[in-house]
C-alpha positions in Angstrom: 9.1 -10.2 -22.0 6.5 -11.2 -24.5 5.0 -14.7 -24.5 2.6 -15.4 -27.7 2.1 -18.8 -27.1 0.4 -17.9 -23.4 -0.6 -14.4 -24.1 1.0 -12.6 -21.4 4.0 -9.5 -21.2 5.6 -9.3 -18.5 7.0 -6.6 -16.9 10.2 -7.1 -15.6 11.7 -5.1 -12.8 15.3 -5.2 -12.7 16.1 -6.6 -9.1 12.6 -8.4 -8.4 13.4 -12.6 -9.6 12.4 -11.3 -13.4 15.4 -13.9 -15.0 13.2 -16.7 -13.5 10.0 -15.7 -14.8 11.1 -14.9 -18.1 13.2 -18.2 -18.6 9.8 -19.7 -17.8 7.2 -18.4 -20.7 9.8 -17.2 -22.8 8.5 -18.4 -26.5 11.5 -21.0 -27.8 11.7 -18.7 -30.8 11.4 -15.0 -29.7 9.2 -13.2 -32.4 10.8 -10.3 -34.5 9.6 -7.1 -33.7 7.2 -5.2 -35.8 9.0 -3.6 -38.1 6.0 -2.0 -40.1 5.3 -0.9 -36.9 8.8 0.6 -36.0 9.6 1.9 -39.1 8.3 5.4 -38.3 9.8 5.4 -35.5 13.2 4.8 -36.1 12.4 7.5 -39.2 11.8 10.1 -36.4 14.8 12.0 -34.4 14.8 9.9 -31.9 18.4 9.2 -31.4 18.1 11.0 -28.2 15.2 8.6 -27.0 16.0 4.9 -27.6 14.6 1.7 -26.0 15.5 1.7 -22.3 17.4 -1.5 -20.9 14.2 -2.5 -19.5 10.7 -1.9 -20.7 8.2 -0.2 -18.6 4.6 -1.4 -19.3 3.9 1.5 -21.8 7.5 1.4 -23.6 5.6 -2.1 -25.5 4.0 -0.4 -27.8 5.7 2.9 -28.1 8.5 1.4 -29.3 6.4 -1.0 -31.3 7.0 -4.6 -29.9 2.8 -4.8 -29.8 0.4 -3.6 -31.4 -1.9 -1.6 -28.7 -5.1 -4.0 -29.2 -2.4 -7.5 -28.3 -1.1 -5.5 -25.2 -4.9 -4.6 -23.9 -5.6 -8.1 -25.1 -3.0 -9.7 -23.1 -2.2 -10.6 -19.3 0.1 -8.1 -18.0 2.1 -8.9 -14.9 5.0 -8.0 -12.7 6.7 -8.1 -9.4 7.6 -5.5 -6.7 10.3 -5.8 -3.9 10.4 -3.9 -0.9 12.4 -0.6 -2.0 14.7 -0.7 1.0 15.7 -4.1 -0.2 16.0 -3.9 -3.7 18.3 -1.2 -3.5 20.9 -3.1 -1.0 20.6 -6.1 -3.8 21.5 -3.6 -6.9 24.2 -2.5 -4.7 25.3 -6.7 -4.0 24.9 -7.0 -7.4 26.8 -3.9 -9.0 29.6 -5.9 -6.7 30.0 -1.9 -4.8 30.0 -4.4 -1.7 33.6 -4.9 -2.9 34.9 -1.2 -3.5 32.9 1.0 -0.6 30.3 0.3 2.0 26.6 0.8 1.6 25.9 4.3 2.7 28.9 5.4 0.6 27.0 3.8 -2.2 24.1 5.7 -1.8 25.3 9.1 -1.5 28.3 9.3 -3.1 27.6 6.6 -6.2 24.3 6.3 -6.7 23.2 6.1 -10.3 22.5 10.0 -12.1 19.7 9.8 -14.1 20.3 8.1 -17.7 19.7 6.1 -20.9 21.9 3.3 -18.7 21.5 0.0 -17.5 22.8 0.9 -14.0 20.1 4.1 -14.0 17.4 1.7 -15.0 18.2 -1.1 -12.3 17.0 2.1 -9.7 14.3 3.7 -11.6 11.0 3.7 -9.1 8.8 0.4 -9.8 5.7 2.7 -10.2 7.0 4.4 -13.3 7.8 0.9 -15.1 3.6 0.1 -14.2 1.8 3.2 -14.7 1.4 6.1 -16.9 1.9 9.7 -17.0 -1.7 10.1 -15.4 -1.7 7.6 -13.3 -3.1 4.7 -14.4 -1.8 1.0 -13.9 -1.5 -0.5 -17.2 -1.0 -4.2 -15.4 -3.5 -6.8 -14.8 -1.5 -8.6 -11.7 1.0 -7.1 -9.6 2.5 -9.5 -6.9 5.0 -9.5 -4.4 8.7 -10.6 -4.1 8.3 -11.3 -0.6 5.4 -13.5 -1.6 6.3 -14.1 -5.4 5.5 -18.3 -5.4 2.1 -17.8 -3.6 1.7 -14.8 -6.4 3.5 -16.9 -9.7 1.2 -19.7 -9.0 -2.1 -17.2 -9.1 -0.3 -15.8 -12.6 0.0 -20.0 -13.5 -3.4 -20.6 -12.4 -4.6 -17.5 -14.8 -2.6 -18.6 -18.1 -3.7 -22.1 -17.7 -0.4 -23.1 -17.2 0.9 -25.9 -15.0 2.4 -24.9 -11.6 6.2 -24.6 -11.2 8.3 -23.7 -8.7 10.5 -20.7 -9.1 14.2 -21.2 -8.7 16.5 -18.3 -8.1 18.3 -16.8 -11.2 21.1 -13.9 -10.7 21.7 -15.0 -7.5 23.2 -11.2 -6.1 27.2 -12.0 -5.1 26.2 -15.8 -6.7 29.6 -17.5 -7.9 27.7 -18.1 -11.5 25.8 -15.0 -11.3 26.4 -13.5 -14.9 27.8 -16.3 -16.6 29.8 -19.6 -16.0 33.1 -18.1 -17.3 36.5 -18.9 -15.7 36.7 -15.0 -15.7 33.8 -14.8 -13.6 34.9 -17.2 -10.8 37.9 -15.9 -10.6 36.6 -12.4 -10.5 34.0 -13.7 -7.7 36.6 -15.7 -5.9 38.6 -12.4 -5.7 35.7 -10.3 -4.7 35.1 -13.0 -2.0 38.5 -12.3 -0.5 37.8 -8.3 -0.3 38.0 -6.5 3.5 35.0 -4.1 2.3 32.6 -7.3 1.1 33.1 -8.9 4.2 31.8 -6.1 5.8 28.8 -5.7 4.1 27.9 -9.5 4.0 25.1 -9.0 6.1 22.5 -11.5 6.5 19.1 -8.9 6.6 18.6 -5.8 4.2 18.0 -3.8 7.4 21.7 -3.8 8.9 23.1 -2.0 5.8 20.9 1.2 6.7 20.8 4.0 9.4 18.5 6.7 10.0 19.7 8.8 7.4 19.8 6.2 4.2 16.6 5.0 5.3 14.8 8.4 5.0 17.3 8.8 2.1 15.5 5.7 0.3 11.9 6.5 1.3 12.4 10.1 -0.6 13.3 8.6 -3.5 10.6 5.4 -3.6 7.8 7.3 -2.1 5.7 6.0 -5.1 6.4 3.3 -4.3 6.3 2.3 -0.6 2.6 4.4 -0.8 0.9 2.8 -3.6 3.0 -0.9 -2.8 2.3 -0.4 0.6 5.9 -1.1 2.0 7.5 -0.7 5.0 11.2 -0.5 6.1 11.9 -3.7 8.1 8.6 -5.5 6.6 
């Protein structure tokens, strides 16, 4: 998300409350992509390298959304989340809980590397915020677990009014995607699923056993190390 009115760029990492934040800072009319900067990209043989469903920090300049000068001058921020918690949220968001248990999802249905929204949702958070040389490309990294306090700091930095965040796009919410009758009926149907009832726990830690804890820790080793996360904390 780019807000020229606030002179900021928000790197929206999937399943880290990005929808709520985007709704606050989005400009009333989204500025058009700079076509002059996109033209060389479109003329090259980039058919196997389209823009990803969710932009990482390095993608804003790469795909012509802003100039390098604007990117460097704007305030850039993002939020991260405990990796074990984030994957449980994704598991519920995709309604996998209505089809199979969490361990089956992790070992048999985890998204494989591809240019899809599903895979983009499980890319390590580190990859969204750092370049290939290990340089952090954002000015502020907040934490989902401390989101309102950290968001208040961002508002102060941007001289914006302090706003209480709502939780939009909540996993398995009745109106998770839209208000259509189809979605409402689908959610009601899903709520009757025996698999979902077996997988609706209060805490993300209840979805895990030793094998899945270890497997997630290996995939998100950089997230755990750089953002200082631990299982259950």
